[in-house]
N, C-alpha and C positions, 0 to 999 in steps of 0.2 A: 252530526259528529262533532262539528266545530263548537256547537252549543254545549254539548256534553263536556268537552275539554275545557271550555270557558268556565262552566259551573265548577268543575273540579279545581281549576286554578283559583277561583274565587274562594271556594271552601278551604283550600290549603292556606291561602293568605289570611283568611279569618282565623283559622286554627293557630297559625304562627302569631297573629296579633294577640289572640287570647292568651297564648303561652307566654308571650312577652309581658303582657299585663299582669299575669299571675306571678311571673318572676320578679317584676318590679314591686308588686305588693308584698311578696315574701321578703325581698331585700329591705323594703321600708319597715316591715314589722320587725325584722332582725335588728335593724339600726335603732329603732325605737326601744326595743327590748334592752339592747346594749346600753343605750343612753340612760334608761331608768336605773340599771345596775350601776353605771358609772356615777350618777348623781347620788345614789344611795351610799356607795362606798365613800365618796368624798364627804358626805354628811357624817357618816360614822367616824371617820378619821378626825373630823372637827368636833367630835363629841356632841353632835346633834342627833341623838339616837332616835327620837320619835320621827324626825323627818327622814332619816335613813330608812327606817322601817316602812314608811309610807311609799317611798320611791321603789324599794325592792318589791313590795306588794303589788305596785302598779305593773311591774314586769311580770309577776306571776299571773295577774288578771289578764294581761295582754296575751300570754301564751301559757295557759295553765298546765299543759302537758310537757312543758320544757323543764327538765329536772334542775337546770342551773339556777333558776329563781329560788327554788326551795333550798338548794345547797347554800346559796348566799344568805338566805334568811337564817339557816342553821348557824353559819359563821358569825352573823351579826349577833345572834343570841348567845353564842359562845363568848364574844367580847363582853356583852352586857352581864353575863353570868360571872365572868372573871372580875368585873368592876363593880358588882353589886355591893351596896352598903348595908342592906337589910336582908334578913334571912328569907322573908316572904318574897322579896324581889328576886333573890337568888333562886328560890324554888320555882318561881314563875318563868324565869329565863331558862332554867333547866328543862322544864316541861316543854317550852316552845322549841328549844334546841333539838330535843329528842324527836318531837313531832315532825319538824321540818326535815330533819335528817332522814327519818323514815320515809317521808313523802318523796324526797329526792331519790333515794335508793330505789323505791318502787317504780318510779317513772323512768329512771335510767335503765333499770333491768328490762322494763317493757320495751324500750327503744332498742336495746341491744338484742333482744329476742327477734325483733323485726329486721334489724340491721346490725350484724355482728361487727361491722367496721365503723360504727358510729363513734368517732373519737370524742365528740362533745359530750356524749352520754357517759363515756368512760371517765372523762375529766370531772364531770359533775358527781359521779359516783365516788371518785377518789376524794373530792373536796368534802363531801358529806361525811364520809367515813373518818377522815382526819379530824373533822370537827368533833365527832363523837368520841374518837380515841383521846383527844385532848381533854375532853370532859371526864372520861373514864380515868385518866391519869390523876386528875384533881381528886376524884373520888377514891383513888387507890383500888379501883375495880379492875385488877389485872387480867381476870378471866375475860371481861368485856374487851379489854385492849387486845388480847390474843385473838378473840373471836372476830373483832372488826378488822384486825390487821390481815386476816387471811385473804390472800389474792390481791391485796391493795397495790403491791408493786406491779403485778401483772396488769392491773387496770391503768396504772400510770404509764407503763410502757406502751400500751395500746393507744392511750391518749396522745402520746408523743409520736408514735409511728404514723397515726392517721393525720396528724397535723404537726410537722416538725417546727413550725413557727409558733407553736403554743408555748411561749416562755413562762406562762403561769404554771404550766405543768413542771417546768424546771424548778420553780420555787418549791412545789410540794416535794419533788424528788430531793432537792437540796436540804429541805427541812428534815426529811427522814435520814438521809446520809449523815448529816452533821450531828444531829442529836442522838442518833443511835450509837455513834462513835463515843459519846460521853456517858453512856450507860455503864453501870457496874458490870464486872466480868461475866457472871452467870447470866444475867438478864440480857447482856449484849450478845452472848452466844446463842441464847434462845431466839432473840430477835433476828439474828442473821439467818437462822434456819427458817423462820416463818415469814420474814419480810425481805430484808436484804442486808448485806454486810454494811456496817457503819463505816464511813470514810470522811474524815475531817477535810481532806484535800478536795475530794469530789464535791462534798457538800458546799464548801466555800465557793468553788467555781460555779456551781449551779445557782447558788444564791446571788452571786455577782451578776450572772447573766440575766436572771429574772429582775434584779434591781435596775439593770440598764435597759432591758428590752421588754419587760413584762407589760401586760395590758391591765386588766382589772386588779391584779394582785401585785403590781409593781411597787406601790407604796408599802405594802405589807412586807415585801421582800427587802426593801430598803431598811425598814424598822428592824427586821430580824437580823439583817447583816450588820447593822450598826451595833445592835446588842451583842452579837457574836464577837465583833472586833473589840468592843469595850470590855466585856465581862469574861470571855473565854480566851481570846487571842492576846489580850493585853496590848492592843495596838490602837489607842484612842485617836491617833492621828488619822487612821483610816475611817474611824467611825464619824469623825467631825463633819466632813462634807455631806455625808448622807443625812445627818441629823439637821444640819443647817438648812438643807432643802426641805425637809419635812416641817421644820419650824416655820419656814416662809409660807408653805402651802397651807398649813393647818395651825394658824396662830393661836387658836383657842384650845388646842390639845396640850394640857399641862404635862402629859407624859413625856412629850418631846422636849419640853422645857427642862424637866428634871434630868432627862438624858443629857441634854446639852450642858447643864451645870456639872454633872458627873464627868463628862468628857473633858471640859475645860479645866476642871480640878485636877484630873489625872495628867493633863498636859502642863500643869503648873502655871496656868494662866489664871491665877487666883483672883485678881481684881474683876475679870470678866465673869468668873464663876460667882463671886460675891454679888455682882450686879443682878445676875439671874435669880439668885437666892432672895435678894431684897425685893425683886419684882414679884416673885411668888408669894412671899410673906405679906407684902402690901395688899395683894389681891385677896389672900385668905382673910386678912383682918377686915378688909372692906366688904367682904362677901360678894365680890365681883364674879358673876357667873362665867365659867363653870367652876371656879375655885370655891372649895368648901372647907369647913373646919376639919373634916376628917383627913385632910392632906397635911395637917401639922406634923405628924410623925415623919412623913416623907421629907418635909422641909428640915426637920432636925437631923435626919439621916444625911441629907445633902450637906448641911453645915458641918456635921461631924467629919464627913469625907474631905471637905475643903480644908478644914483645920488639920486633920490627920496628915494630909499631903504637905502641909507646912511644918510638920514634925512637932506640933504643939499637942502632945499626946494627952496631957491632963485635961486641957480645955475641950479637946475633941471627945474625950470620954464622957464629959457632962452631957453633950448632945446625944451621944449614943444611949446613955442611960435614960435620957428623957424619952427616947424612942420606945424603950422597954416599958414605960409606964402605960402605954396604950396596949390593951389586950384584945382589941377587936379582931375578928377573923379576917377582915379584908386587908389588914396590915401585917399579916403573917410573914410575907416575904421581906418587908421592911425590917421587921424584928430580927429575922434570920441574918440579914446583912449587918445589923447592929451588933449581934452576938459575934459574928465573924470578925468585925473590926475590933471589938473589945478583946477578942482572943489574940489578934495580931499585935495590939498594943501591949498586952501582957507578955507575949513572946519577945517583943522588942525590949521590954523591961526585965527580961530573964525570969519571969514568973511563970514557968512552964505549967505547973499544976492548975493555976487559975486560967491560963490560956486554954488548956484542954477542956476545962469545965465549960467555958464559953462556946467552944467549937461543938461540944456535945449538945449544948442547949440549942444551938442553931439547927442541928439535925432533928430536934424534937418538934420544930415548927412545921406547920402544914405546908404542902406544896413541894415542888422539886425545882431544879435549876441551878444557876451559877453559885449562889451562896452556899448551898449544900455540897456542891462539888468542891468548893474551896475549903469548907469546914473539914471534909474528909481528908483532903490533901494535907492540911496543916495539923490534923490529928496525928498523921503519920510522920510528917517532917515539919519541924517548927518553922513558922514564918520568919524570913530574914530579909530585911529591907534591901540589902546589897544585891540579893538575887531576884527579888520580886518587885521592888519599889524604887523608882528613880528619884 
């Protein structure tokens, strides 16, 4: 009898030991998976796209049934799609984005079928769908936007319910709340019925929380929040510390340098803004990677903004008109901003018909976002420096 008991005790101890070993192995795999994603995202933010792709693919190879790896690959190819300089490159990134989003959704739905409370699967599902929605908005495929938006808010809610410490989910929620608030009336009404009601206040609070406490999407939340403060809220002083941190962490990302120049310009710290513009131009002319000649219109836009904020309207117009000489698809947003500023200058000079013409041209450019929102606003009510510009 004692022998039987001893055998049972030994077997129990062995089972506990095996379970502990399996738990350690699972934790180790999870940590390695997370590490690969972290390295991939850091590389992406420093514009080292090939290296970013390698790291995230390593995460997928480590755990091929985990939908998160595919969701982050979709997000990476969305960034690459938005920054593509050649049409064939843009097409290739579009294909990869759609493929990885599909893979993420399929694996997430499979995991949810097996475990309806799998918060990680719900989050990956939300991330993949938002990547596809953002692409569809670029394509003006509003049927796809509506289709992909179905149930997305429910997925996000379940992701947060299952893991209240998932502040990356707060970023996605904030993104939806904030930008749905800025949609035109009818589209905003439809979006509130299919997704959730837009809310500027809620969106900002969620973005701030994600920017402070987020995990893999913390830097993306910081970049989004900085852009919101600068372009929508007109509070460059709040955008500044976020962008300073991003510039320090990712010194090779010229997007953050341009943002810093715009922020300093709007804060009337002209000499510092000029220093950044000179640094950008020097690197463009020298061909210092990742600075490329295609950035010249963005440099002209930055210079025009700095000089505009110094109230030298004729000289700033020269830079904005130089922006318009570039007709490439990848600089559409830069052109839209140039048209808006030229409209603002003409409003200041009391040339309302010319101002309206520039605002209308801004609306003809591809893409959505802050420049088009401002163009619509100033078409209705003329720009006035006393009300909008310190």
